[in-house]
C-alpha positions, 0 to 999 in steps of 0.5 A: 545534485539531488534537487537537479535529479528530483526535477529531471524526474518530475518532467519523465515521469510515466504512470499508467494511464489510470493513474496519470488520469486521476493522480498525477497531480500528486505523484507527478509532482515532488512539491504536492508529494512533499506536502502530503508526506507530512504527517499532520496532512496524513492525520487530516486526510484519515481523519486521525487513522494514519498511525492506527492504520500503521500499528495494526500493520505491524500486529502481524509482522515479527520482529527480523522478518523479511518483508516487501510492501507495494507502494511507497506510502506517504506519512509514518507507515515506512518508519513504523514497519522499518523499527518493527522489522529491524536491521536484521530483517529485510524490507523491500518497498517497490514502487513504479514511480521514481519520483517517489522512490527519490522521495524516500530514498532522501527522507530515510537515506541510511536511517535503516539499513535493513530498508531498499527500493525498487522501481517495479510495477506491482502489477507485473513484478514477479520474483523467485525469492519468497517473503514472511510478509506482504504488505499492500497499504492503501494502494488497491483503491487507485487501481481499475479492477484488473490491476486490483487482481494482478496486484493482489495476485502477484501479492499472495505469490510472493508468500513463504508457505507460512507467511502472510500477506497484509492488506490495509484500505478503504472500506464500505462504511456502516450506514450509520456512519455521517461520513458516509454520503460525503466519502462517496462524493469525495470518490466519485470526484477524485477516487473513481477505482475506490467504491470497488472495494465498496462492491467487492471484499479483497479476496474476489479479487484473488484469482484463486481465493479457495486456497487462503484463509481470510481475516478481515477487521474493519475500523472507523465505523467500516471506513477502513479494512485490514485483511490478513491472508495466510495460505491454507495447508495442502489437503493430504 
């Protein structure tokens, strides 16, 4: 029954045009998604940074935190985060693609009682519920500029007064990084919106960046960045 449902979903997945144009071969295909979900494939594509970046995320997540994540990721990141949150917390993942939600539901089943999935568009998602942590993991580089702005604003709007938003993303590699020009060529062929994160920092995609504190750290010769965002205390 699950296999039949997967086939039906694969035929009916409707992605935004900007995602469909460049990523349909990946997110619209069950076969390709399962292949790229393998840990060793993620390690190859990230030059060994997969586990490192996932553990960098949970450095800023306390146990039992109420957490929401934009996008159903490949590899071990969801496992690592769910284990840190523990069954006493809450871990919600939103993704617009029903095929990716089904993939994750089948992968995790009842492994993590704190984990749930919601079909929603991260650029339009609204909720009265607020969260201690909001994670945006390697998602922004796939979105065009206006969608980047909407996703960043939505992430910040979901925070509790003392919450944190955690962005893991590609960044502008240092000029001495030997992979810089290979990555640029790859981006222009396959990830046309990624270099917007070379040109502008993540805070520049927020409508009101002055209301928040932004802490940025880069890794792997500037290839990756982690940005942690907290609200500034109100002026008295």
